C-alpha positions in Angstrom: 0.1 -0.1 0.2 1.5 3.6 -0.7 1.7 6.2 1.6 -1.3 8.0 -0.2 -3.5 5.5 0.3 -2.5 5.2 4.0 -3.4 8.6 4.7 -6.3 8.9 2.7 -7.9 5.4 4.6 -6.8 7.0 7.8 -8.4 10.3 6.9 -11.7 8.4 6.2 -11.4 6.6 9.3 -11.1 9.8 11.2 -14.4 11.3 9.6 -16.2 8.4 10.1 -15.5 8.4 14.0 -15.9 12.0 14.1 -19.6 11.7 12.2 -20.6 8.6 14.4 -19.4 10.5 17.6 -20.7 13.9 17.1 -24.0 12.4 15.5 -24.6 10.2 18.7 -23.8 12.9 21.2 -26.6 15.3 19.2 -29.4 12.5 19.7 -28.6 12.2 23.2 -28.4 16.1 23.7 -31.6 16.6 21.6 -33.2 13.4 23.5 -32.3 13.5 27.2 -32.1 16.7 29.4 -28.8 17.3 30.6 -28.2 15.3 34.1 -31.0 13.1 33.3 -30.8 9.2 32.4 -32.6 6.6 30.4 -32.7 3.0 31.4 -31.4 1.2 28.5 -31.2 -2.2 30.3 -30.3 -3.7 33.7 -27.0 -2.1 34.3 -26.7 0.3 31.4 -28.1 3.9 31.2 -27.9 6.8 28.7 -26.8 9.8 30.4 -26.6 13.1 29.2 -23.6 14.3 31.4 -20.2 16.5 30.7 -16.9 15.5 32.1 -14.1 18.3 32.2 -11.4 15.8 32.2 -9.9 13.1 30.0 -10.9 9.5 29.8 -13.5 8.9 32.6 -13.0 12.3 34.6 -9.0 12.0 34.7 -7.6 15.2 35.4 -10.8 17.0 35.7 -10.1 20.9 35.8 -6.8 20.6 34.3 -7.7 22.1 30.8 -4.1 23.3 30.0 -2.6 20.2 30.6 -5.3 18.1 29.2 -5.0 20.3 26.1 -1.1 20.0 26.2 -0.9 16.1 26.7 -3.9 15.4 23.6 -1.8 17.6 21.1 1.5 16.0 22.1 -0.2 12.7 21.6 -1.9 13.4 18.2 1.6 14.9 16.7 3.4 11.8 17.7 0.7 9.5 16.9 1.1 11.3 13.1 5.0 11.3 13.4 4.4 7.8 13.9 2.1 6.8 10.8 4.3 9.3 8.8 7.0 7.2 9.0 5.1 4.1 8.8 2.2 4.6 6.7 2.6 1.9 4.3 2.2 -0.9 7.3 -0.5 -2.9 6.6 -3.8 -1.8 8.5 -2.0 0.9 10.4 -4.6 3.5 9.1 -7.2 2.1 11.2 -6.0 2.6 14.6 -4.7 6.1 13.5 -7.9 7.0 11.9 -9.6 5.7 15.4 -7.4 7.6 17.6 -7.4 10.8 15.5 -11.4 10.7 14.8 -11.9 10.0 19.1 -9.7 12.6 20.0 -10.9 15.2 17.6 -14.6 14.1 18.2 -13.9 15.2 22.2 -12.2 18.2 21.2 -15.2 19.5 19.4 -16.9 19.2 22.6 -14.5 20.5 24.4 -14.2 24.2 21.9 -18.1 23.8 21.9 -19.5 22.8 25.4 -16.2 23.3 27.8 -16.3 19.8 28.4 -16.6 16.6 26.5 -20.3 15.2 26.2 -20.4 11.6 27.9 -23.6 9.5 27.8 -23.0 5.5 27.8 -23.5 4.9 31.4 -22.2 1.6 32.8 -23.6 0.8 36.6 -19.6 0.0 37.3 -17.9 2.0 35.2 -17.8 5.9 34.9 -19.5 7.6 31.7 -18.3 7.3 28.5 -18.8 8.3 24.7 -18.1 6.9 21.1 -15.0 8.9 20.9 -13.4 7.2 24.1 -14.4 3.7 22.6 -12.7 4.6 19.4 -9.7 5.7 21.4 -9.5 2.7 23.6 -9.9 0.0 20.7 -7.5 2.3 18.7 -4.5 1.9 21.2 -5.5 -1.7 21.1 -5.2 -2.0 17.7 -2.0 0.0 17.4 -0.2 -2.1 19.6 -1.4 -5.0 17.5 -0.2 -3.8 14.7 2.9 -2.1 15.9 3.8 -5.4 17.3 3.0 -7.8 14.3 6.4 -8.9 12.7 7.6 -7.3 9.3 7.4 -10.7 7.9 4.1 -11.7 9.1 1.6 -10.3 7.3 -1.9 -8.6 8.5 -5.0 -9.1 7.0 -5.4 -6.2 4.4 -8.3 -5.9 2.6 -7.6 -3.7 -0.7 
């Protein structure tokens, strides 16, 4: 795969994650009052809440620190991808991570906090961008650890 194809695929994945994240948040904001919850099934609510920290409320109130950490991580991710863009399927975790980070950044700029709504009983509330970030990290670790001689599945 050429570098250009890798970047195009990463951009497409980024846009898809942002669209799903922002669309799901708008559905919640338009259908559930802030601070209110709707039970989906036992152990899982949809709750319209805000998070001023990073994942699961960590570093709440540390806006400058959070912004610097996120910007630094995104720069490092882009540099890593630029150096490895031809690596099979690396575009997918990169797109997931960029889309998740940018989806939450859009909230921070618009709302001053991240909109969270997936609210399991035994875990802090989160959103689809957070899910993309966690899955993106796991996928990035998998792809990065793959031995160069062992081809990962590539569809196209």
